[in-house]
C-alpha positions in Angstrom: 111.8 47.2 51.3 114.5 44.6 50.9 113.8 41.4 51.2 117.2 41.3 53.6 115.4 44.1 55.4 112.2 42.5 55.8 114.2 39.4 57.3 116.0 41.1 59.7 113.1 42.6 60.8 111.3 39.5 61.5 114.5 38.1 63.5 114.2 41.4 65.8 110.3 40.9 66.2 111.3 37.1 66.9 113.7 37.8 69.4 112.1 41.1 71.1 108.7 38.2 71.6 111.4 35.3 72.8 112.7 38.0 75.3 109.4 39.1 76.5 108.3 35.2 77.3 111.7 34.8 78.5 110.9 37.6 81.2 107.4 36.8 82.0 108.7 33.3 82.7 111.3 34.3 84.7 109.2 36.4 86.5 106.4 34.4 87.1 108.6 31.4 88.6 109.1 30.2 92.0 113.3 30.0 91.8 115.1 31.8 94.2 116.2 35.3 93.1 119.6 34.3 93.2 119.2 31.3 90.9 117.1 34.0 88.8 120.0 36.6 88.3 122.4 33.6 87.6 120.2 32.5 84.7 119.9 35.9 83.6 123.7 37.0 83.9 124.3 33.5 81.8 121.6 34.6 79.4 124.1 36.4 76.6 126.5 33.6 76.5 123.9 30.9 76.3 123.4 29.5 72.8 119.2 29.3 71.3 119.2 25.3 72.2 120.2 26.6 75.7 118.0 29.3 76.2 115.0 26.7 75.0 116.1 24.7 77.7 116.0 27.2 79.9 112.4 28.1 78.9 111.2 24.6 79.0 112.2 24.2 82.3 110.8 27.7 83.7 107.6 26.5 81.7 107.4 23.5 83.8 108.1 25.5 86.8 105.5 27.8 86.1 103.3 25.2 85.4 104.5 23.6 88.7 103.7 26.6 91.0 100.1 27.3 89.5 99.0 23.3 90.1 100.6 24.1 93.6 98.7 27.3 94.1 95.5 25.8 93.2 95.9 23.2 95.3 96.5 25.8 97.9 93.0 27.6 96.7 91.2 24.6 96.8 91.9 23.7 100.5 91.2 27.6 101.3 87.9 27.2 99.9 87.3 24.0 101.5 88.3 25.7 105.0 85.7 28.9 104.2 83.1 26.4 103.0 83.4 24.6 106.5 83.6 27.2 108.5 80.1 29.1 106.6 78.7 25.8 107.2 79.6 25.8 111.2 78.2 29.3 111.1 74.8 28.7 109.5 74.2 25.6 112.1 74.9 27.8 114.7 72.7 30.8 113.3 69.9 27.9 112.4 70.3 26.6 116.0 69.8 30.2 117.4 67.0 31.4 115.3 65.4 28.2 116.7 65.3 28.8 119.9 64.6 32.1 119.6 61.5 31.1 117.6 60.8 28.6 120.7 60.9 31.5 123.0 58.9 33.7 121.1 56.2 30.8 121.0 56.4 30.3 124.7 56.0 34.7 125.0 52.4 34.2 122.5 51.2 31.1 124.5 51.9 33.4 127.9 49.8 36.0 126.3 46.8 34.1 124.9 46.9 32.2 128.4 46.4 35.7 130.0 
């Protein structure tokens, strides 16, 4: 294999990797579909610097979306935790009440 051919293959591999990364970032971004389609339409006309800027913008968008999602998950977990604590409290009160009833029944049976 010649140096030119191996260099060409390296360029093709890099281009494929860049394309896959761009596709993943585009799919994961929170941009409107119209905006995504517009970028994809313009992509063949972009130079490497513009593509790099697009990738950086998408990375920030995806990172921001992940932070928002994480905050939402934390809020969800806090709500679940509070709901669970409330249900545990109700169950404890019910159990104590039932235990008191059992004690009354046992005391009444012992007196008889």
